[in-house]
Structures are given as C-alpha cells and as structure tokens.
C-alpha positions in Angstrom: 16.4 16.2 45.2 16.7 12.8 46.7 13.6 12.3 48.9 15.5 10.4 51.6 17.9 13.4 52.0 15.1 15.9 51.9 13.2 14.0 54.7 16.4 13.7 56.8 17.0 17.5 56.4 13.4 18.3 57.4 13.8 16.2 60.5 17.1 17.9 61.4 15.5 21.3 61.0 12.6 20.4 63.2 14.9 19.0 65.9 17.1 22.1 65.9 14.0 24.3 66.1 12.8 22.4 69.2 16.0 23.5 70.9 15.0 27.1 70.5 11.5 26.3 71.8 12.9 24.6 74.9 15.4 27.4 75.5 12.6 29.9 75.5 11.1 28.2 78.5 13.9 29.6 80.6 12.3 33.1 80.4 8.9 34.1 81.8 6.0 34.5 79.4 3.5 37.3 79.9 0.0 37.4 78.5 -2.2 40.4 78.3 -5.9 39.8 77.9 -8.8 42.2 77.7 -12.6 42.2 77.7 -14.9 44.8 76.3 -18.7 44.4 76.9 -21.9 46.0 78.1 -24.1 45.4 81.0 -27.4 47.1 82.0 -30.4 46.5 84.2 -32.8 46.8 81.3 -32.5 46.2 77.6 -33.1 49.8 76.8 -29.9 50.8 78.7 -27.9 48.0 77.1 -26.2 50.1 74.5 -25.9 53.3 76.5 -22.6 55.0 77.3 -22.7 54.0 81.0 -23.4 50.4 80.2 -19.9 49.7 78.7 -17.5 47.6 80.7 -13.8 47.0 80.3 -11.5 44.5 81.9 -7.7 44.2 81.4 -5.7 41.3 83.0 -2.0 40.6 83.0 -0.9 36.9 83.3 2.5 35.4 84.0 3.6 31.9 83.2 5.7 30.8 86.2 6.9 27.6 84.7 10.3 29.2 84.0 11.0 28.9 87.7 11.2 25.1 87.3 14.7 25.3 85.8 15.4 21.7 86.3 12.5 20.6 84.1 13.3 23.2 81.5 17.0 22.2 81.3 16.0 18.6 81.0 13.8 19.5 78.0 16.7 21.5 76.6 19.1 18.5 77.0 16.5 16.1 75.4 16.0 18.5 72.5 19.8 18.8 72.0 20.2 15.0 72.1 17.4 14.6 69.6 19.1 17.2 67.3 22.4 15.4 67.6 20.8 12.1 66.7 19.0 13.6 63.7 22.3 15.2 62.6 24.0 11.8 62.7 21.1 10.3 60.7 21.3 13.1 58.2 25.0 12.6 57.7 24.5 8.9 57.4 21.8 9.4 54.7 24.1 11.8 52.7 27.0 9.4 52.9 24.8 6.5 51.7 23.5 8.6 48.9 27.0 9.6 47.8 28.0 5.9 47.9 25.0 4.9 45.8 25.7 7.7 43.3 29.4 6.8 43.0 28.6 3.1 42.5 25.9 3.9 39.9 28.3 6.3 38.0 31.1 3.7 38.0 28.6 1.0 36.7 27.3 3.4 34.0 30.8 4.3 32.9 31.8 0.7 32.7 28.7 -0.1 30.6 29.6 2.6 28.1 33.2 1.3 27.8 31.8 -2.2 27.3 29.4 -1.0 24.7 32.1 0.8 22.8 34.2 -2.3 22.5 31.3 -4.5 21.5 30.2 -1.9 18.9 33.7 -2.1 17.4 33.6 -5.9 17.5 30.1 -5.9 15.8 31.4 -3.5 13.1 34.4 -5.7 12.5 32.3 -8.8 12.3 30.0 -7.2 9.8 32.9 -6.3 7.6 34.3 -9.8 7.9 31.0 -11.3 6.9 30.8 -8.9 3.9 34.3 -9.9 2.7 33.4 -13.6 3.2 30.5 -13.2 0.9 32.6 -11.5 -1.7 35.3 -14.2 -1.5 32.6 -16.9 -1.8 31.2 -15.2 -4.9 34.6 -15.3 -6.6 35.1 -18.9 -5.5 37.9 -18.4 -3.1 36.1 -20.0 -0.1 33.2 -22.4 0.4 29.8 -21.5 1.8 30.6 -23.0 5.2 33.0 -20.2 5.8 30.3 -17.7 4.8 27.9 -19.3 7.3 30.6 -19.2 10.0 31.3 -15.5 9.4 27.5 -14.7 9.5 27.2 -16.6 12.8 30.1 -14.5 14.3 28.4 -11.4 13.0 25.1 -12.3 14.6 26.8 -13.2 17.9 28.6 -9.8 17.9 25.4 -7.9 17.2 23.5 -9.9 19.9 26.3 -9.0 22.4 26.0 -5.3 21.4 22.2 -5.4 21.9 22.6 -6.9 25.4 25.3 -4.3 26.2 22.8 -1.5 25.2 20.3 -3.0 27.6 22.9 -3.0 30.4 23.9 0.6 29.6 20.3 1.7 29.7 19.7 -0.1 33.0 22.9 1.5 34.5 21.7 4.9 33.3 18.4 4.4 35.0 20.2 3.4 38.2 22.4 6.6 38.0 19.3 8.7 37.4 17.7 7.3 40.5 20.8 7.7 42.6 21.0 11.4 41.7 17.2 11.9 41.8 17.1 13.4 38.3 19.1 16.3 37.0 19.5 15.3 33.3 18.8 17.1 30.1 19.7 16.3 26.5 22.8 18.0 25.1 21.5 20.7 22.8 24.7 21.0 20.9 24.9 17.3 20.1 23.4 15.8 16.9 20.1 14.1 17.5 20.7 10.4 17.1 19.8 7.2 18.9 23.1 6.9 20.9 23.3 10.5 22.2 24.0 10.4 25.9 22.1 12.7 28.3 24.2 15.4 30.0 24.3 15.7 33.8 23.4 19.2 34.9 23.1 19.0 38.7 22.7 16.6 41.6 
C-alpha cells in the first residue's frame, strides 16, 4: 500500500505495455470503412429505394514496411521498461530498508520502555518504604525527599520513553503504509500494542 511503490509499479506496467504496442507496428493494420446514404435529383425521391448508396473501402497502413523505425521504437520501449524496472526495484529496496529500520527502532523503544517501567515501579516502592521508615523515625525527612526525587525522575523518564515509543510506532506505520489492527484477544488497556496484519 505504499504510494511510492504503487506509482513505480504503475510506471513499470505502462512501460511494458508500450513494448507490445511497438511490437504491433511490425504487422500491417487493415481498416474497413463503410458509408451508407441516399442521393436523389429531387427531395421527393430522396428516400426512395433507388436513392440509396453504399460505399465500402479497405485501407492498409503501410508503416510496417519501415522496419528500421519500428525496431527503433521497440528498442526504445524496451530500454524504457528496463529503466522503470530498475527504478521499481530501487523503490522496493528503499521501502524494505525503511521498514526494517523503523521496526528495529520501535522494538528498541519497547525494550527501553520496559526497563524504565520497571525502574519507575522500583522507585515508587522505594519512596513508599522511605515514607514508612520516616514515620517510624528510622530516617530523616531529607532521605524521603531524595527518594521522592528519584521516583519523579524515573516517572519522567518513563513518560519520555512512552513518547519515543509512540513516535517509533508512527514511523513504522508510515514505513509499512498501514496494516495495523488492535488485537481482539488482548485486554483493552492503555498499553496494548497494535498487531501487524499485513504489509
């Protein structure tokens, strides 16, 4: 569904079709034309039986005899098709490279987000324990503040990771020109990942 690949494919189809058109010029073309009408000396006889006229003509296109010109057109059409094939292959390879890069970037962002989510969870637990220990008088309030600062930093890092993952997902979606749908068997929650169905 990528528009660049679709456009390259259409150009290739048009170029290969032109080879057939050029090849057809090697053969003579015949045309058959006919004329049916009426003629009469007076308007009263215009639609009479004897006033009807018929004319049939056979035409021949003699351009096929100029084989040098025809073969030159065939060679040009073939060269154009070869060039369009090369451009099509280049477009497909570039699309594959972009899709592979986007997929790797998205996978990396998911791994990063997983680690940062675990770090944020651990920091939240550490901050909770610090508050408990402060309430029983084991530590002073500065340690509680320090644990809260670490928790906020971890949560901020996780939020930035979510943005990077979403951006990478958009890049992958664009590289594949769509093809996503939500997993129907997965629970509906904020972090459910879309499933790739086709490229």
